[in-house]
C-alpha positions as CSV (number, residue, x, y, z in Angstrom):
1,M,-56.4,181.3,-64.9
2,T,-54.3,179.6,-62.8
3,S,-51.9,181.0,-60.7
4,I,-48.3,180.5,-61.3
5,S,-45.6,179.5,-58.5
6,I,-41.8,178.8,-59.0
7,P,-40.6,175.5,-60.1
8,A,-38.1,173.4,-58.9
9,A,-35.0,175.7,-59.1
10,H,-32.1,175.1,-61.4
11,D,-29.7,177.2,-63.5
12,R,-31.8,179.1,-66.0
13,T,-29.3,182.2,-66.6
14,A,-26.5,180.0,-68.8
15,K,-29.4,179.6,-71.2
16,Y,-31.7,183.0,-70.6
17,E,-31.2,186.4,-69.9
18,M,-33.7,188.1,-67.9
19,V,-34.2,191.8,-69.3
20,V,-36.3,194.3,-66.8
21,G,-37.2,198.0,-67.4
22,L,-39.5,199.8,-64.2
23,E,-41.6,202.2,-64.0
24,V,-41.7,204.1,-60.7
25,H,-44.5,206.0,-59.4
26,V,-43.4,208.4,-56.8
27,Q,-45.7,210.6,-55.1
28,L,-44.4,214.1,-54.7
29,A,-44.1,216.1,-50.7
30,T,-46.9,218.8,-51.3
31,K,-49.3,219.6,-49.3
32,T,-52.1,219.8,-51.6
33,K,-53.5,217.4,-54.4
34,I,-52.0,218.3,-58.2
35,F,-55.4,220.1,-59.9
36,C,-57.0,221.2,-56.4
37,R,-56.4,222.5,-52.9
38,C,-57.2,219.4,-51.1
39,S,-54.9,217.6,-49.0
40,T,-53.0,214.8,-49.2
41,D,-52.5,213.9,-45.4
42,F,-51.9,210.1,-45.3
43,G,-54.3,208.1,-42.9
44,A,-57.2,210.9,-43.2
45,P,-60.9,208.8,-42.9
46,P,-62.1,207.5,-46.2
47,N,-63.3,210.2,-48.6
48,S,-63.0,213.1,-46.5
49,N,-59.9,214.7,-48.5
50,T,-62.1,215.6,-51.7
51,C,-63.7,218.3,-53.5
52,P,-65.8,218.6,-56.4
53,V,-62.5,218.9,-58.7
54,C,-61.0,215.4,-57.3
55,L,-64.3,213.7,-57.9
56,A,-65.0,214.4,-61.4
57,L,-68.1,216.7,-60.4
58,P,-69.6,218.3,-63.4
59,G,-68.4,221.8,-64.4
60,A,-65.3,221.6,-62.2
61,L,-61.7,222.6,-63.8
62,P,-58.5,221.6,-62.8
63,V,-55.7,224.2,-61.8
64,L,-52.0,223.0,-61.8
65,N,-50.3,223.0,-58.5
66,E,-47.1,225.1,-58.7
67,H,-45.0,223.4,-56.1
68,A,-45.8,220.0,-57.5
69,V,-44.3,221.3,-61.1
70,D,-40.9,222.3,-58.9
71,L,-40.5,219.2,-57.3
72,A,-40.9,217.3,-60.3
73,I,-38.4,219.5,-62.0
74,Q,-35.9,218.9,-59.1
75,A,-36.5,215.2,-59.3
76,A,-35.9,214.8,-63.1
77,L,-32.3,217.1,-62.7
78,A,-31.3,215.1,-60.3
79,L,-31.3,212.2,-62.4
80,G,-30.0,213.7,-65.1
81,C,-32.7,214.1,-67.5
82,R,-33.4,217.3,-69.9
83,V,-36.3,219.2,-69.1
84,Q,-38.5,219.9,-71.5
85,S,-39.6,224.0,-71.6
86,T,-42.8,222.7,-72.8
87,S,-45.3,219.7,-72.1
88,I,-48.2,218.7,-72.2
89,F,-51.0,217.1,-70.2
90,A,-52.8,214.5,-71.7
91,R,-56.2,212.5,-70.6
92,K,-55.2,209.0,-70.5
93,N,-59.1,207.1,-70.5
94,Y,-60.1,204.2,-68.8
95,F,-62.5,202.5,-66.6
96,Y,-61.9,201.7,-63.1
97,P,-63.9,202.1,-60.1
98,D,-61.4,204.4,-58.4
99,L,-60.8,206.4,-61.2
100,P,-64.1,209.3,-61.0
101,K,-63.2,210.8,-64.0
102,G,-63.1,207.6,-66.4
103,Y,-59.4,209.3,-67.4
104,Q,-56.3,210.0,-65.9
105,I,-54.8,213.2,-66.6
106,S,-51.2,212.5,-67.7
107,Q,-48.3,213.1,-69.9
108,F,-47.9,210.9,-72.7
109,D,-45.8,212.4,-75.9
110,E,-44.3,215.4,-74.5
111,P,-43.2,214.6,-71.1
112,L,-42.1,217.1,-68.5
113,A,-38.5,215.1,-69.1
114,I,-36.7,212.8,-71.0
115,D,-32.9,210.9,-71.2
116,G,-31.6,210.6,-67.9
117,C,-29.1,208.1,-66.7
118,L,-28.5,206.7,-63.6
119,R,-25.3,204.5,-62.4
120,I,-25.9,201.8,-60.1
121,G,-22.4,199.6,-60.0
122,T,-20.1,197.9,-62.0
123,R,-20.6,194.9,-64.0
124,T,-18.0,191.6,-63.2
125,D,-16.1,192.5,-66.4
126,G,-15.9,196.0,-65.4
127,S,-18.4,198.0,-67.0
128,P,-20.4,200.4,-65.7
129,I,-24.1,199.4,-65.5
130,N,-25.9,202.5,-66.3
131,I,-29.7,202.6,-66.4
132,R,-31.1,205.0,-69.0
133,I,-34.1,206.5,-67.9
134,T,-36.7,207.1,-71.1
135,R,-39.0,209.9,-69.2
136,V,-40.0,211.6,-66.0
137,H,-43.6,212.6,-66.1
138,M,-46.4,213.9,-63.8
139,E,-49.9,212.7,-63.3
140,E,-52.5,212.4,-60.8
141,D,-53.4,209.6,-58.6
142,A,-56.0,207.5,-59.0
143,G,-58.4,206.4,-55.9
144,K,-58.2,203.3,-54.0
145,S,-60.2,200.0,-54.0
146,I,-60.8,198.4,-50.4
147,H,-61.4,194.9,-51.1
148,D,-60.9,193.7,-47.5
149,R,-63.1,195.8,-45.3
150,F,-66.9,194.7,-46.1
151,A,-67.7,191.3,-46.4
152,G,-68.5,190.5,-50.2
153,V,-68.1,194.2,-51.2
154,T,-65.7,196.3,-52.4
155,A,-65.0,200.0,-51.3
156,V,-63.3,203.0,-53.0
157,D,-61.7,205.6,-50.9
158,L,-60.6,208.7,-53.1
159,N,-58.6,210.5,-50.8
160,R,-55.7,209.7,-53.0
161,A,-57.5,210.8,-56.2
162,G,-55.6,213.5,-57.4
163,V,-52.5,213.0,-55.4
164,P,-49.2,214.7,-57.4
165,L,-47.1,211.8,-58.8
166,I,-44.1,211.4,-61.3
167,E,-44.0,208.5,-63.3
168,I,-40.0,207.4,-63.9
169,V,-39.5,205.0,-66.6
170,S,-36.6,203.4,-67.3
171,E,-35.0,201.9,-70.7
172,P,-34.9,197.4,-70.5
173,D,-31.5,198.4,-69.2
174,L,-31.3,195.8,-66.1
175,R,-30.1,192.3,-66.2
176,G,-31.3,190.5,-63.6
177,A,-33.4,190.9,-60.3
178,G,-30.6,192.2,-58.3
179,E,-29.7,194.9,-61.0
180,A,-33.5,195.6,-60.4
181,D,-33.1,195.9,-56.8
182,A,-30.0,198.1,-56.7
183,Y,-31.3,200.7,-59.3
184,L,-34.4,201.0,-57.2
185,R,-32.3,201.4,-54.1
186,A,-30.3,204.2,-56.0
187,L,-33.3,205.9,-57.1
188,K,-35.0,206.1,-53.5
189,Q,-31.9,207.1,-52.3
190,I,-31.4,210.1,-54.8
191,L,-35.3,211.1,-54.4
192,E,-34.2,211.2,-50.7
193,Y,-31.6,213.4,-50.7
194,V,-33.3,215.5,-53.1
195,A,-36.8,215.9,-50.6
196,V,-39.2,215.3,-53.6
197,S,-40.7,212.7,-51.5
198,D,-40.9,210.7,-48.6
199,V,-40.7,207.9,-50.5
200,S,-42.6,205.1,-48.1
201,M,-43.5,201.9,-49.7
202,E,-45.6,201.5,-46.7
203,K,-47.6,204.5,-47.8
204,G,-48.0,203.9,-51.2
205,S,-45.9,206.9,-51.9
206,L,-43.5,204.7,-54.0
207,R,-44.8,201.8,-55.8
208,V,-43.1,199.5,-58.6
209,D,-44.3,197.8,-61.7
210,A,-42.1,196.1,-63.8
211,N,-41.5,195.2,-67.4
212,I,-40.2,191.7,-67.8
213,S,-38.8,189.7,-70.7
214,V,-36.3,186.6,-71.5
215,R,-34.0,185.8,-74.6
216,L,-31.2,183.6,-75.2
217,V,-27.8,184.8,-73.5
218,G,-26.2,186.5,-76.4
219,E,-29.3,187.4,-78.2
220,T,-30.0,191.3,-79.0
221,K,-33.9,191.1,-79.9
222,L,-35.9,192.0,-76.8
223,G,-38.6,189.5,-76.4
224,T,-42.4,189.7,-75.3
225,K,-42.6,191.5,-72.2
226,T,-45.1,191.0,-69.1
227,E,-46.0,193.7,-66.8
228,V,-45.8,192.7,-62.9
229,K,-47.7,195.1,-60.7
230,N,-48.7,194.7,-56.6
231,M,-45.0,194.8,-55.2
232,N,-44.7,196.9,-51.8
233,S,-41.2,196.2,-51.4
234,F,-37.8,195.9,-53.0
235,S,-37.3,192.4,-51.7
236,G,-41.2,191.7,-53.1
237,V,-39.8,193.3,-56.5
238,V,-37.0,191.0,-56.5
239,R,-39.0,188.0,-56.0
240,A,-41.2,188.6,-58.2
241,L,-39.1,188.8,-61.1
242,E,-37.3,185.7,-59.9
243,V,-40.6,183.7,-60.1
244,E,-41.9,185.4,-63.4
245,F,-38.5,184.7,-65.1
246,A,-38.7,181.2,-64.2
247,R,-42.1,181.2,-65.4
248,Q,-41.5,182.4,-68.9
249,C,-38.2,180.3,-69.0
250,D,-40.1,176.9,-68.4
251,V,-42.8,178.5,-71.2
252,V,-40.2,179.0,-73.7
253,D,-38.3,176.0,-73.0
254,A,-42.1,173.9,-73.5
255,G,-42.0,175.6,-77.4
256,G,-44.9,177.7,-75.9
257,R,-45.5,181.4,-76.7
258,I,-45.3,184.3,-74.2
259,E,-48.4,186.7,-74.4
260,Q,-48.2,190.2,-73.5
261,Q,-49.9,190.7,-70.3
262,T,-50.3,192.2,-66.8
263,M,-49.5,189.7,-64.1
264,L,-50.4,190.4,-60.6
265,W,-47.5,189.5,-57.4
266,D,-49.1,187.5,-54.5
267,A,-46.5,188.0,-52.0
268,S,-48.2,185.3,-49.9
269,T,-47.9,182.5,-51.6
270,N,-45.0,183.5,-53.8
271,E,-47.0,183.2,-57.3
272,V,-47.9,185.4,-60.4
273,R,-51.3,185.2,-61.7
274,P,-52.4,186.8,-65.2
275,A,-54.5,189.7,-64.3
276,R,-55.7,190.8,-68.2
277,S,-54.0,191.4,-71.4
278,K,-51.3,194.2,-71.2
279,E,-52.7,197.3,-72.9
280,G,-50.8,199.5,-75.7
281,S,-50.8,203.5,-75.7
282,H,-53.3,203.3,-78.6
283,D,-55.7,201.8,-75.8
284,Y,-55.7,204.7,-73.8
285,R,-57.0,207.3,-76.3
286,Y,-54.7,209.8,-75.4
287,F,-55.5,213.3,-76.4
288,P,-54.3,216.7,-74.8
289,D,-56.4,217.8,-72.0
290,P,-58.6,220.9,-73.0
291,D,-58.6,222.0,-69.4
292,L,-55.2,222.8,-69.2
293,P,-53.1,224.7,-71.5
294,P,-49.7,223.8,-72.3
295,L,-46.9,223.6,-69.5
296,I,-44.6,226.0,-70.2
297,I,-41.3,226.4,-68.0
298,P,-38.9,229.2,-68.4
299,L,-35.2,228.0,-69.2
300,E,-34.0,230.7,-66.2
301,R,-36.3,228.5,-63.8
302,I,-35.2,224.9,-65.0
303,D,-31.8,226.8,-64.1
304,R,-32.8,227.9,-61.0
305,L,-33.6,224.6,-59.8
306,E,-30.9,223.1,-60.6
307,R,-28.2,225.2,-58.9
308,D,-30.6,224.9,-55.6
309,L,-30.3,220.8,-55.8
310,P,-28.3,219.7,-52.6
311,E,-25.1,217.7,-53.1
312,L,-26.1,214.2,-54.3
313,P,-25.1,210.7,-53.1
314,A,-22.6,210.1,-55.5
315,A,-21.1,213.2,-55.3
316,R,-21.3,212.8,-51.3
317,R,-19.5,209.5,-51.2
318,E,-16.8,210.9,-53.2
319,R,-15.9,214.1,-50.9
320,F,-15.8,211.8,-48.0
321,R,-13.3,209.6,-49.4
322,T,-11.6,212.6,-50.3
323,E,-12.1,214.5,-47.2
324,Y,-12.2,211.7,-44.7
325,P,-9.5,209.2,-45.5
326,A,-9.6,207.5,-42.4
327,L,-13.0,206.0,-43.3
328,T,-13.3,203.2,-44.8
329,A,-15.4,202.5,-48.2
330,Y,-17.9,200.3,-45.6
331,D,-18.3,203.7,-43.5
332,I,-18.8,205.7,-46.4
333,D,-21.8,204.1,-47.7
334,V,-23.0,203.5,-44.5
335,L,-22.9,207.3,-43.7
336,T,-23.9,208.8,-47.0
337,A,-27.6,206.2,-46.9
338,G,-29.4,209.2,-46.2
339,P,-28.8,212.9,-46.4
340,G,-29.5,213.2,-42.9
341,I,-27.1,210.4,-41.6
342,G,-24.3,212.3,-43.6
343,A,-25.2,215.7,-42.0
344,Y,-25.3,214.5,-38.6
345,F,-21.7,212.5,-39.1
346,E,-20.2,216.0,-40.3
347,H,-21.1,218.3,-37.7
348,V,-19.9,215.0,-35.2
349,A,-16.6,214.9,-36.8
350,R,-15.8,218.5,-37.4
351,P,-15.3,219.5,-34.1
352,T,-13.7,216.5,-32.6
353,G,-11.0,216.3,-35.6
354,D,-11.4,212.6,-35.5
355,P,-13.7,211.3,-38.3
356,K,-13.4,207.9,-37.5
357,A,-14.1,207.8,-34.0
358,A,-17.7,210.2,-34.8
359,A,-18.0,207.0,-37.4
360,N,-18.0,204.8,-34.9
361,W,-20.2,206.4,-32.7
362,I,-22.9,206.9,-35.3
363,M,-22.8,203.6,-36.9
364,G,-22.5,202.1,-33.4
365,D,-24.4,203.2,-30.3
366,V,-26.5,206.2,-32.7
367,M,-27.6,204.0,-35.2
368,A,-28.7,200.8,-32.8
369,T,-30.7,203.4,-30.4
370,L,-32.4,204.7,-34.1
371,K,-33.4,201.3,-34.8
372,A,-34.7,200.8,-31.1
373,T,-36.6,204.0,-31.4
374,G,-37.4,203.6,-35.2
375,G,-37.4,207.4,-35.5
376,P,-35.3,209.2,-38.0
377,I,-31.8,210.6,-37.2
378,E,-33.3,214.4,-37.7
379,H,-35.2,214.0,-34.9
380,F,-32.6,212.1,-32.9
381,T,-32.2,213.2,-28.7
382,I,-28.9,213.8,-29.2
383,R,-27.8,217.0,-30.9
384,P,-24.8,216.2,-32.9
385,A,-22.8,218.9,-31.1
386,D,-23.4,217.3,-28.2
387,L,-22.3,214.2,-29.1
388,A,-18.8,215.8,-30.3
389,D,-18.4,217.1,-26.9
390,L,-18.8,213.8,-25.4
391,L,-16.2,212.6,-28.1
392,I,-14.1,215.3,-26.8
393,L,-14.4,214.3,-23.3
394,V,-13.1,211.0,-24.6
395,R,-10.4,212.3,-26.4
396,D,-9.0,214.5,-23.7
397,G,-9.1,212.1,-21.1
398,V,-12.1,213.4,-18.9
399,V,-14.2,210.6,-19.1
400,S,-13.6,207.2,-19.7
401,H,-14.7,205.5,-23.2
402,T,-16.8,203.1,-20.4
403,A,-18.2,206.3,-18.7
404,A,-19.1,207.7,-21.7
405,K,-21.4,204.9,-23.0
406,Q,-22.9,205.5,-19.8
407,I,-23.1,209.1,-20.3
408,F,-24.3,208.7,-24.2
409,G,-27.5,206.2,-22.7
410,I,-28.4,209.3,-19.8
411,M,-28.2,211.6,-22.8
412,V,-30.4,209.7,-25.1
413,K,-33.3,209.6,-22.5
414,T,-32.6,213.2,-21.4
415,G,-31.0,215.5,-24.2
416,D,-28.9,216.5,-21.3
417,R,-25.4,218.0,-22.2
418,P,-22.4,215.2,-21.5
419,S,-20.7,217.4,-19.2
420,Q,-23.4,217.8,-17.1
421,I,-24.1,214.5,-17.1
422,A,-20.6,213.5,-16.2
423,E,-20.4,215.6,-13.1
424,R,-24.1,215.0,-11.5
425,E,-23.6,210.8,-12.3
426,N,-19.8,211.2,-11.1
427,L,-18.6,210.0,-14.0
428,L,-15.7,211.9,-14.7
429,K,-12.2,209.8,-15.0
430,V,-10.9,209.0,-11.7
431,S,-6.9,209.0,-11.8
432,D,-5.4,209.3,-8.5
433,D,-3.8,206.2,-7.5
434,S,-5.3,206.0,-3.6
435,A,-9.2,205.8,-4.9
436,L,-7.8,203.5,-7.6
437,A,-5.7,201.2,-5.2
438,A,-9.1,201.6,-3.1
439,W,-11.5,200.1,-5.9
440,I,-8.8,197.5,-6.8
441,D,-8.6,195.9,-3.1
442,E,-11.9,196.1,-3.2
443,V,-11.9,193.8,-6.3
444,F,-9.1,191.5,-5.0
445,A,-11.4,190.9,-1.9
446,E,-14.4,190.2,-3.4
447,H,-12.8,187.8,-5.6
448,P,-9.8,186.0,-4.0
449,D,-9.8,183.1,-6.9
450,E,-9.3,185.2,-9.4
451,A,-7.1,187.7,-8.0
452,K,-4.8,184.7,-6.3
453,R,-4.4,183.4,-10.1
454,F,-3.4,186.5,-11.3
455,V,-0.9,187.3,-8.9
456,A,0.6,183.8,-9.5
457,G,1.3,184.8,-13.1
458,E,-2.1,183.9,-15.1
459,R,-2.1,187.4,-16.8
460,R,-5.1,187.0,-18.9
461,L,-7.4,187.8,-15.5
462,Q,-6.0,191.0,-15.9
463,G,-8.6,192.3,-18.0
464,V,-11.1,190.5,-15.9
465,L,-10.1,192.6,-13.1
466,V,-9.8,195.7,-14.9
467,G,-13.5,195.5,-15.6
468,Q,-14.7,194.8,-12.3
469,V,-12.6,198.0,-11.3
470,M,-14.0,199.7,-13.8
471,R,-17.6,198.2,-12.9
472,K,-17.0,199.1,-9.3
473,S,-16.1,202.8,-10.1
474,K,-19.4,203.0,-12.3
475,G,-16.6,203.6,-15.6
476,S,-15.0,206.7,-13.5
477,A,-11.5,204.8,-13.1
478,D,-9.0,205.8,-15.5
479,P,-8.6,202.0,-16.9
480,K,-5.1,203.1,-18.2
481,R,-3.9,203.6,-14.7
482,V,-5.6,201.0,-13.3
483,N,-3.7,198.2,-15.9
484,Q,-0.6,199.9,-14.9
485,L,-1.2,199.5,-10.9
486,L,-2.6,196.1,-11.6
487,G,1.1,195.4,-13.4
488,E,2.8,196.7,-10.1
489,R,1.1,194.6,-8.1
490,I,2.6,191.3,-9.8
491,G,5.8,193.3,-10.7
492,T,5.5,193.9,-14.2
């Protein structure tokens, strides 16, 4: 079969509607696998995190990881799902080189949780975009086939075999690649807040399969779907959906029929290509796993896990709107993007009493530093209490804003407290007129042309001269008083 790439762009959305449902696999943040005590550490040498259970050796029996169950329940509750008191582990039978048993332990007709919903925004007509979540079920991961390690040979690494997963299956409620992207980002954010997974696509702990079909605009009956796999980024999901949508539209336009099949996405060529005909549930010959009893979860346990859920993104955004009215909608979106950034912000904003200043510093200097270093805010060198102290020094006029920038840079490198740095580096604000006048005289002497033009009435040079004074004083001069003294020199 030949690969398929997107044809010349033209507007298909006026005629056809894209219908998408997503299956998202999420690795749970456990230290050990779902049915054995092997490590789940990422990056270990190939086939080192294995044992008779995850290698499917004769006589080895699975034992369910209790922590994995709790994490799965918390994820389901955070997504508004109803956790079922009884669920069944089943054997999903298929052959693949990196599936040691020849079947995968999963859940089918009696999953862990059902009937969730995730709101991702509003459509142009003002109606909410609510994406129904069909089910959240638990399962084990397969191993990994490696095709590029040895020439002409496929290698198999079974470290991932038995790693605990949840699969989050949505209804086909998404209309377009943009909505799919918004859904995935909202889902990832919720899972980060609940801390059930690191949701890293680079490590394979969040993987997406997309079911896509097309139909005429206004039609209600679903078209034949294909499933697109092998997408390793949200942008890749968007692009793959756009390419497959274009392909299906062209097939229908040409009078053809969409075949239900699995498609592979090739990001390097922007192509989708057929992999195999799409299996149905009957092909997997599901039946209850005889080695695992039904998973029975007491209602008291579900209630406790629900009480222990942290504040979720939507609730935090609403609270920030109420508690911090000085923040813009953009500020709130940035500050609630992850659980760590919001917590850091509040630990700075509360002691300073100036949430807008705290937001500006965090969205500016703090996030720029994190981007440069690549580290999470939880490991940031500057403690929130110390950043709050720095903002208080600025607010109280102890240091200038210019000096505060220098102090911040030193704090990033050393972790020292701002007051210590200000004293050690002579950055305490200088308001003494004689010292300020001396710096102004030096600047005038070093920049005679600008000084002459300023004195002659070229007012726009005042900012330039103030900047030179601040530079000469290493940020310690009181800029307000410097402006006043310059004004006095020209009689204003």
